[in-house]
N, C-alpha and C positions, 0 to 999 in steps of 0.2 A: 504494500499500499504506500503511495507516494504522500498521503495525508495532505492533498491539495486544499481541502476545505479548511484544515486546520492552518496550513500555511497562510492562506489568505487572512484568517483571523489574526494571527501573529503578526503579520506584516501590518495590518491595520493598527493594532495596538502599539507597534514600536515605530510606527510612521516610516515603514520600509518600502514606500512606493506601491501601497496596494493597488490591484486592479480589480475589475469586476469578475466575479465567478461566472463561468459559462456552464449552464446545465442543459443536458438534452435528455430526452427519454426516448422509448421505442415507439410512442405514439405522438410526439410532439417535437416541434423544431427547436434548434438551439435558443435559450433565452438568457439574458444577462441579469445578474443580480448583484446589487451594491453590498459590498461587505459591510459598510456602515449600518445597514438594516439590522445586522445581528447584534449591534451595540445599543439597540434602542432603549429609552427608558420607559417606565410605567405608561406614561401618558401617550406614547408613540405606539404602544402594543394594541394588537387586535383585541376587540371586546372578549372574544372567547379566553384570550391568554390573560387578560386582567381578572376575569372571572375565576378562573383557576386559582390565580395567585391570591385572591380574596378568600377562597374556599380553603387554601392550605393551612394545615394546623400541625401543632406538636414538632416532632423530629422529622425532617423532609429529606428525601432523596430526589435530587434532579437529574433524570436520566437523559443521557445525550445532551449535555448541558451547553455546548457549543460555546459562545463567547461568554457565558455565565450571566447573562443579563437578568434571568428570572431569579437566579441564586442571590445575586447581589441585592436585588429588591428585598427578597425575603430576610436576607442576612441582616440588612439595614433595619427591618422591622423587628429584629430581636429573635429571630428562629435559628434553631440549630440546623443548618443546612449541609449536606454533603452533595457535592457536584462532580458526577463522573461522566467520561466521555472516552471513546476509544482513541481520540485524537491526542497525542502528545503535545502538539503545537497549541491547540485549543486550550488545554489544560494549563500550559505555560501561560497563555494570554489570561486566563481565569485568575491565575495566581497574581499576575502583573496588576490586574484590576482590582485585586484586594480580596478575592474570594478565599476565605480562610481554609476551607476544606474541600480541595479540589484534587481528584486523582484519576489517572489513567486507568480505566476500569471497564470492562465488559459486564454488564448487568448479570449476563448468565454465570459468570464466576464469581459473583459477590456471596459470600457466606457469612453465617453467624452474626447477622444483624437484622434490626427490626425497625421499621419506620411508621410513623402516623399517617403521613402522606407521601406517595410516590407520584412524581410528575413526569409525564411524557408529552411534552408540548412541540408545536411546530411539525404537525403530522406525527404524533407520538407513535402511531402504528408502523411508520416506516422502517423502524429497526427490525421488526418481525421478518421483514424481507418477502416471505411467501405465506399464503394462507395456510399452508401445511406446518409451518414453523410457529404459527399463532399460539396453539396449545404449549408448546415448550416455554415460550415467554412468559403467558399467563401463570402457569404453574410456578414459574420461578417468582414472579412479581408477588404472587399470593402467598409465597413461602417467607417473603421479606415484610410482610404486612404485621404490623403489631395488632393486639386486639382492637376492634373497633377502627382499623386503619382504612385509608382509602386510596384508590389509585385514580388520578385524575389524568384523563388522555383525550387528546384530540385527534380528528382525522377529517377526510372528505369523503363523500360519494363522488366519484369522477365519472359517472355515467354519462354526464353532460359533455365529455370530451369525445364521445364516439357519435357518428353520423346517425340520422334518423333513416329508418327503412320506410318503404311506402306505406305500410300499414300502421306508422306512427311509433312501431317499437324501434329498437337501437341495433345498429350493426356491432355486435360485440364479437371478440374471438371465441371461437367454439372450444379452445383448448384452455383450460384452466380458469382463473377467476379474474375478471376485468380489472380488478384494482391492483394487479400485480404488475409492476412496471420494471423496467430496467433503466437505471439512471447511468448517464456519464458525466462526470465533472471535469472542465478544463480550467486551467489558471496559469497565466504567465507561459503559454505556449507548451505546457505540459497536460497530459490527459490521463485521468485515473483510469485504473481497470473498470469496466462496467460492474454495477452491483445491484441487487434485487432491492426494490423499496415498495412497501405495501400502502396502498390507501384502502381503508375498510369502510363501506356503509354501515350505518349504525345498526341495522338488522343483523348484519352478518357479525358484527362485534358483539351485539347482545347474545346471539346464538352462541358464539365461541366462548363467552363468559359463562352462560348457563351450563354449558357442556363441561366447564372446569369449576362448577360449584361457586361461581361468583354472581353476586347481584349486579345489574347493570341498569344505569339510570341516565336518562338523558337530560343533562343540565341546561344546556342552551345550545341554539343554532345560530350560525353566521349567515352573512348575506350571500356567500356563495358555495352553498352545498356542503359547508363544513360545520362541524358540530363539537361541543365538548361534552365527555360523558365520565361518570363517576361509577368505579367498579369497587365492591366492597364484599 
């Protein structure tokens, strides 16, 4: 892994000539993303993220923390926050920004700890990769919950990205689940090895939660097929 996403974050944090991140998927054209967006404050966050942070309680785990914006906000509110990401460069940036407890960690490898709130934001289902892996992640997240703990996770139903058929239905791939995308990231003329990234519609997330003996509650919906859910 080239860790290009993390490099972009660290470049921005250290004023090392940051450039836009180029993302592309198997169903969409290349798109540019300003790294500055990852450094947004609470007032600049989408309503779903604001809602998740307002619902956060107790000891908190921020999974896939990126530049650490959610963790920083909660830390300033006095919460005990652990920020984890698989990107060493992102975690370095978090530390430079003042996140007290940031570590390079895959959530699947986290052991012997419990949290009152586990956050997975900015399409939190993405790290599951595929629908088949969803159970693996949900079982792990469930094992990390303290009594009365909650998982706050967001995603989008990307059915809107597919073309309409004549009968009003959607042209979606016959193979697999339509929310399973392959992502490619490019930054400063380097390109990451493509990786799986999962968007889950709410009903599918709810079914997966119930299959793993978790309750699933729809907290709020955004303006663009996105939603925030609570699992407990």
